[in-house]
Every structure is written in structure tokens, then in C-alpha cells.
C-alpha positions in Angstrom: -5.7 0.6 -12.3 -6.4 0.1 -8.6 -2.7 0.2 -7.6 -1.5 3.4 -6.1 1.9 3.2 -7.8 4.3 6.1 -8.6 4.6 6.8 -12.3 8.2 6.2 -13.0 8.2 8.3 -16.1 7.4 11.4 -14.0 10.1 11.1 -11.5 10.9 14.8 -11.5 7.4 15.7 -10.4 7.4 13.0 -7.8 10.7 14.4 -6.3 9.2 17.8 -6.1 6.0 16.4 -4.5 8.0 14.4 -1.9 9.9 17.5 -0.9 6.6 19.1 0.0 5.4 16.4 2.3 5.5 17.1 6.0 6.4 13.9 7.8 5.4 13.5 11.5 7.4 10.6 12.9 6.8 9.0 16.2 9.6 7.6 18.3 8.5 4.1 17.3 8.9 4.8 13.6 12.2 6.7 13.9 14.2 3.7 12.8 11.9 3.1 9.8 12.2 6.7 8.8 16.0 6.6 8.9 16.0 3.5 6.7 13.5 5.1 4.3 15.5 8.3 3.9 19.0 6.7 4.1 19.7 8.6 7.3 19.8 11.9 5.6 17.8 15.1 5.8 14.0 14.6 5.3 14.0 16.9 2.2 17.3 16.6 0.4 17.9 19.3 -2.3 18.3 16.9 -5.1 16.4 15.5 -8.0 16.0 11.8 -8.9 15.3 9.9 -12.1 15.1 6.2 -12.8 17.7 4.8 -15.2 16.5 2.9 -18.3 19.1 0.1 -17.6 18.3 -3.3 -16.3 21.1 -5.5 -14.8 21.7 -8.4 -17.1 22.4 -11.0 -14.4 21.0 -11.7 -10.9 23.9 -10.0 -9.2 23.7 -7.8 -6.1 23.0 -4.2 -7.2 25.5 -2.0 -5.3 25.3 1.5 -4.0 23.7 3.6 -6.7 23.0 7.4 -6.8 19.4 6.8 -7.8 18.6 5.2 -4.4 18.5 8.4 -2.5 14.9 9.2 -1.6 12.1 7.8 0.5 10.7 4.5 -0.7 7.0 4.6 -1.5 4.8 1.5 -1.0 3.5 0.0 -4.2 0.7 -1.7 -2.3 -2.0 0.0 -0.2 -0.7 1.1 3.2 -3.3 -1.1 4.9 -1.7 -4.2 3.4 1.7 -3.2 4.7 0.2 -2.5 8.1 -1.5 -5.9 8.2 1.7 -7.8 7.2 3.9 -5.9 9.7 1.3 -6.6 12.4 1.4 -10.3 11.6 5.1 -10.6 11.6 5.7 -8.6 14.7 4.0 -11.4 16.6 6.5 -13.9 15.2 10.1 -14.7 16.2 12.7 -12.8 14.3 14.7 -14.5 11.5 15.9 -14.3 7.8 13.2 -12.8 5.6 12.9 -12.5 1.8 10.8 -9.7 0.4 9.9 -10.3 -3.3 8.9 -8.3 -5.2 10.5 -5.6 -3.1 9.4 -2.6 -5.2 11.0 0.6 -3.8 11.7 -1.1 -0.5 8.9 0.4 1.7 7.9 -2.9 3.3 11.5 -4.0 3.7 12.4 -0.9 5.6 9.6 -1.4 8.1 10.6 -5.1 8.6 14.3 -4.2 9.1 13.2 -1.7 11.7 11.1 -4.5 13.4 14.3 -6.6 13.7 14.2 -9.0 10.7 17.2 -9.8 8.6 15.7 -8.8 5.3 16.9 -9.8 1.8 15.3 -8.1 -1.2 14.6 -9.2 -4.8 12.7 -7.6 -7.7 12.4 -8.0 -11.4 13.3 -4.4 -11.7 15.9 -3.7 -9.0 16.7 -0.3 -10.4 13.5 1.1 -8.8 14.7 0.1 -5.3 15.4 3.1 -3.1 16.9 1.9 0.2 20.5 3.0 0.5 23.0 0.4 1.9 20.5 -2.4 1.4 21.5 -4.8 -1.3 18.9 -6.2 -3.8 19.1 -9.0 -6.3 17.3 -9.2 -9.6 14.8 -12.0 -9.5 11.9 -13.2 -11.7 9.0 -14.9 -9.9 8.4 -16.8 -13.2 11.8 -18.4 -12.9 14.3 -19.4 -10.2 15.1 -16.9 -7.5 18.8 -16.2 -6.9 18.9 -17.7 -3.4 20.0 -21.0 -2.1 17.8 -23.8 -0.7 16.4 -23.3 2.8 17.8 -19.8 3.2 14.9 -18.0 4.9 12.5 -18.3 7.8 10.0 -16.0 6.1 8.9 -14.9 2.6 6.7 -11.9 1.9 5.2 -11.5 -1.5 2.8 -8.5 -1.8 1.4 -7.4 -5.1 3.2 -10.1 -7.0 1.3 -13.2 -8.0 -1.4 -11.4 -10.0 1.3 -9.7 -12.1 3.1 -12.9 -13.3 2.5 -15.6 -15.8 3.2 -18.6 -13.5 2.1 -18.3 -9.8 2.8 -22.0 -9.3 6.5 -21.4 -10.1 6.6 -18.6 -7.6 5.1 -20.7 -4.8 7.4 -23.6 -5.7 10.3 -21.3 -5.3 9.0 -20.0 -1.9 8.9 -23.7 -0.7 12.5 -24.2 -2.0 14.1 -21.1 -0.3 12.2 -21.5 3.0 13.4 -23.6 5.9 11.2 -26.3 7.3 8.4 -24.6 9.3 9.0 -21.4 7.5 6.2 -18.9 6.8 5.0 -17.3 3.6 2.7 -14.3 3.5 1.2 -13.5 0.1 -1.4 -11.0 -1.0 -3.8 -11.3 -3.9 -6.7 -9.2 -5.2 -9.9 -10.3 -3.5 -11.9 -11.2 -6.6 -14.4 -13.2 -4.5 -15.8 -10.6 -2.2 -19.5 -9.9 -2.7 -19.0 -6.7 -4.7 -16.6 -8.3 -7.1 -18.9 -11.3 -7.6 -21.7 -9.0 -8.6 -19.4 -7.0 -11.0 -18.4 -10.3 -12.6 -22.1 -11.2 -13.0 -23.0 -7.8 -14.5 -19.9 -7.0 -16.6 -18.0 -10.2 -17.1 -14.9 -9.0 -15.3 -13.8 -7.7 -11.9 -12.3 -4.4 -10.8 -8.8 -5.8 -10.6 -8.9 -7.7 -13.9 -10.4 -5.5 -16.6 -9.9 -6.4 -20.3 -6.4 -5.5 -21.4 -6.6 -4.0 -24.9 -3.4 -3.6 -27.1 -3.8 0.1 -26.7 -3.8 -0.2 -22.9 -0.8 -2.4 -22.9 1.1 0.2 -25.1 0.0 3.0 -22.7 1.3 1.1 -19.7 4.6 0.4 -21.5 5.0 4.1 -22.2 4.0 5.2 -18.6 6.3 2.6 -16.9 9.2 2.7 -19.3 8.6 -0.8 -20.6 8.0 -2.1 -17.1 4.3 -2.8 -17.6 4.5 -5.8 -15.2 4.6 -3.3 -12.4 1.0 -2.2 -13.1 -0.6 -4.9 -15.2 -2.9 -7.5 -13.4 -2.7 -10.5 -15.8 -3.5 -13.5 -13.6 -6.8 -13.6 -11.8 -5.9 -15.8 -8.9 -8.5 -16.2 -6.2 -8.6 -17.9 -2.8 -9.4 -21.3 -4.1 -6.6 -21.3 -6.7 -4.1 -19.9 -4.2 -5.0 -22.5 -1.5 -4.6 -25.3 -4.0 -1.1 -24.1 -5.1 0.0 -23.6 -1.5 -1.1 -27.1 -0.4 0.4 -28.6 -3.6 3.9 -27.4 -2.5 3.6 -28.4 1.1 2.1 -25.3 2.8 -0.7 -25.2 5.3 -2.8 -22.0 5.5 -2.5 -20.6 9.1 -4.9 -17.7 8.7 -6.5 -15.4 6.1 -6.7 -11.6 6.6 -8.4 -8.8 4.8 -6.7 -5.4 4.3 -9.8 -3.5 5.5 -13.6 -4.0 5.3 -15.4 -2.2 2.5 -17.4 0.8 3.7 -20.3 0.0 1.5 -20.5 -3.7 2.5 -23.9 -3.2 4.2 -25.5 -2.6 0.8 -24.9 -6.3 0.0 -26.1 -7.8 3.2 -29.3 -9.4 1.8 -27.2 -11.2 -0.9 -24.6 -12.2 1.7 -27.4 -13.6 3.9 -28.7 -15.6 1.0 -25.3 -17.0 0.2 -24.7 -18.1 3.8 -28.1 -19.7 4.1 -27.4 -21.8 1.0 -24.0 -22.6 2.4 -25.6 -23.8 5.7 -28.0 -26.0 3.7 -25.2 -27.7 1.8 -24.3 -31.1 3.2 -21.3 -31.0 5.6 -19.1 -33.3 3.5 -19.6 -31.1 0.4 -18.9 -28.0 2.5 -15.5 -29.4 3.5 -14.7 -30.6 0.0 -15.6 -27.3 -1.6 -14.2 -24.9 1.1 -17.7 -23.5 1.4 -17.2 -21.9 4.8 -14.0 -20.3 3.9 -15.5 -18.8 0.7 -18.4 -17.4 2.7 -16.2 -16.0 5.5 -16.0 -12.4 6.5 -12.4 -12.2 5.2 -13.4 -13.5 1.7 -17.0 -12.6 1.2 -17.0 -9.3 3.1 -13.3 -8.6 2.6 -11.8 -5.5 1.1 -9.7 -5.2 -2.1 -7.0 -7.6 -1.0 -6.7 -11.0 0.7 -3.6 -11.6 2.8 -2.8 -15.3 3.4 -0.3 -16.6 5.9 0.8 -20.2 5.4 3.4 -22.4 7.0 5.7 -24.9 5.2 4.8 -28.2 6.7 6.4 -30.4 4.0 9.7 -29.9 2.4 10.0 -31.1 -1.2 
């Protein structure tokens, strides 16, 4: 798997490793660090383990002993950096982070001045002390009222669920008019992934999932295989269609970071862009040709980050 996710079945080893990390915090990140550590010493002398219990209803999960160590990002750090950079330019307001994972992004956004609410299918993995979290399934209805938020962030979410349309529909429901959603998806349309699809019949992010592999993921993640399994190969075109269907207008597309070996594919990129230029203008607009040949998509990294604004309220 391409996700840099902590293995929840090896929590003891993680805790030992975390205690050996030397953190150098700047003054700017001091608030974030306090949130990540719960305001305690950097290297508490305690061991953590994740319980095997799931809350049976979407109630707020209260203070729990397990939430007592630093939250690790379940997405690449570059994705969090990009999203925080986007939102720091926006006005502050109520923000929903779903899936929240361990709470790493939420901590940074709280430090940036946002009023953050958190939700996750598995709230027991959440690690921020004093921050409530609700159990929520992106395949169903989220446990929040209509028009509750100004922002929604959904990183490493849509590719893990059965029904991305339901998730986007819910984002439109809980956002206020003019609200912003920021979602990330694996970039299956960059030039490297297009060639892998041609050669192998699958991309790096969506390899064949055998029964044995599913069983292995269930064992490694304590029956929480949704955390790691990429099951829905959603690309830019599909995401844009769904966003526009539910009243969103894409404001901008970002890439997490350029691929270092992108120069190897320049001859093919050049050919694709020549063909795009030779395509009639009406067809280019209809097929989103320029967007699909843009640097963000065609020469993008492993992840696309899409910022969209709710222009219509259903």
C-alpha cells in the first residue's frame, strides 16, 4: 500500500518509537504541538494500545485513556501542508474534518484558528485529548445538522468507501451556502499512472485485491481494513462530475508535490498536449481536455487536492 499509516496491531512498538523521536518545534508550531501531545511532556512514560471496541451509536466519544499520545498523519505530510496552506488564506469558521484519523490535521487547523469538529468511522483511533469526535460513516448520513459548517476537509477518504456520491451529497448538506470543501484523491491520471494502467491493467493506488490480501489487511488493522484498502478508483473527471452534481464549483486543483522522475515522461506529455491542442475547442471544453492535460493532473504527484465552493444549496 502507498499509505504511510501506523499499524494499529503493533501499538506497543509505535509507542516505543515515538518516545525516541526528537521533536524540534518552532514558535509558530508550538500551539500545534501542544494540541498533538495534549499539553503534556513530549515523551510520556506510558504505553498505548487501541481498544477493540467500536461505539455502537454516533455519540460524542468522551475523554478516553487511549487518547494520550501524538497524532500521526494518515496522509502524506505534503497533503496536510497543502491543505493548511489553502485554508490559512481563508477566513476562519466552523470546519468539519472527516475522516479525522488520529487527528493530526485537526490539530493543525485548530492551531490556525478554525473551530474544528471531527468525525471518523473508527473514532477509537483518534488521539487528541479534550477534542470530541463523533462516529460517522461517509457511506451514510453524517451526525451533524444541515448547514453547520463553513468548511469540510476530506483527506484519504473517498477512495476508501463504497459510495463517494453519498459523501459529497452529505458535504453539500452540512455546509452553509458559499462553504468550501477540500478533498483529496489518488492521482490516477498522471502520466506515470496512465502508463502503468496501459502496461499492467491497474495503477499504483488500485492494485488487485485478492481474498488473501483482504484477510491480511483485516488482521493487520484489527478488522478495520477500510483504513488501508483503496476500493474506489475515483479520478478527476468522476470527482468533478459528482461535485457539480451536488452544487459545487471547483475553485482550484492542487498537487501534493511534483514527481521527481517526471522528466522521463516529457516526450509522451508533449505528444498528449499536442493532440489536445489539435482537438476542436468545443470538444476540449466538453471533455475537460485542458484540465486533464494540466500540470496538476498530468504532471502531478500521487495525490490531487481539489478545492470547491458550494454555489447551489439543495
